[in-house]
N, C-alpha and C positions, 0 to 999 in steps of 0.2 A: 504494500500500500504506500503510495507516494505522499509525502508531507509537503510537497511544493505547493505554493499558492496557486489558485486557478489562473489560467491565462486570461487576461483582460482584453477587451476589444481594443484593437489599434487599427485605425483606418486612415486613409489619406484622400485628399481631394484638392482641386485647384479652386481658390476663392475668386470672387468677382474682381479682385485687383490683380489676378494672375499669379498669386503666390501659392507655392506648394505647402499645404497645411496637413499636419498629422493630428488626429483626434485620438485621445486616450481615455478609456473608461476607468474611472477611479474605483477603488475598492468599496467605497460607500455609495456608489450609484451614479453620480453625475459624470459628465465627460468634460475634459478640458481640451484646449487646442493650442498648438504652437507651430512655428515654422518647422518644416520637415528637416531642414539643415540643423536646427537646434536639437531636434529629437535625435538625429543621428549622432551629434556631438555628445549628447547625454549617454547614448549607448556606448560610444567609444570610451567614455569615462567609467563605464561599468555600471551605469544606473539602468536597471531593468524597469519596464513599464508597469510595475506593481506599485501604483501611487495611491495616495489617500488625500482627501480634503480635510484638513485640520482647522481648528479654530483657536485663536489666541486667548479665548476667555472674555474678550472684550467685543466680540462680534465681528472681528476681522478674520477672514479665512485665508488659507494658504495651502498650496499643494506640496506634499512631502513624499520622499522616498527614503529607503534605507541604503546606505553605502558603507561597506566595511572600510576600515582604516581612514576614518576622517578624524581630524584633530580633536574634536569634541569628545570622542570616545564612544558615544552612543550610536553614531552612524546615521542619525536623522539629518537629511539635507532638504533644503527648500528649493524647489525647482526654479522658481522665479529668480532667486538670488544667483543661481548658476547661470541662467540665460543672460541676466543683466550684468553678470560679473561684478556683483556688489562686494565691496571690501568691508573690513571691520569698521564700524562707525558710520555705516551707510545702511539705509533702509530702502526697500522696494515698495512702491505704490503702483496701483493700477489706474491708468487714465480713465477707463470706463467703470472703475470700481468693482470689476469682476475678477476674482482670483482664478477663475476658470479660463480666462483669456490670457494665455502665456505668450502671445505673439509679441516679439521683442519691441515693436514700436508702441505697445500698450504699457510697457514697463518703464517706470520713472525711478531713477536712483537719486536719493536725497540724503542729506545728513540726518543721522538719527542713532539711536542706541541699538546696535546689533553687533554680535561678536565676529561675524565674517568667517565662520569655520569652513564655509564652502569654497573660499578663495584658494585653498590649497589644491583644489581639483583642476585648475587650469594653469597653464604655464605661459601662454602668450600674453604680452602686455595689453592693457586696456586701451582701446582706440579713443 
């Protein structure tokens, strides 16, 4: 008997703006969307599409996944922070206020209180 989590729906399409979009079903039901190139980069980083929509307790949602060998020790990474390449001391906000819209131009990086544990996952400098 396998103990692996069930495979979630992952699909792709081209949106009205001509962008390749990947849609990922989250463990707790809803689907999020992101650019296919960002999805592929996440896979290259070893992040599988077994994602969950979490809540910070104050009504703000965010999509997470688990990743081994992350600085924080517990392996929980926030997908929007990786896509936006947010560093320690930066927070990510959503232009349309939807944490399910992970398309990079919907993500705003701003100053704020965050530990930036995901920053260790990429090596190229921020543009």
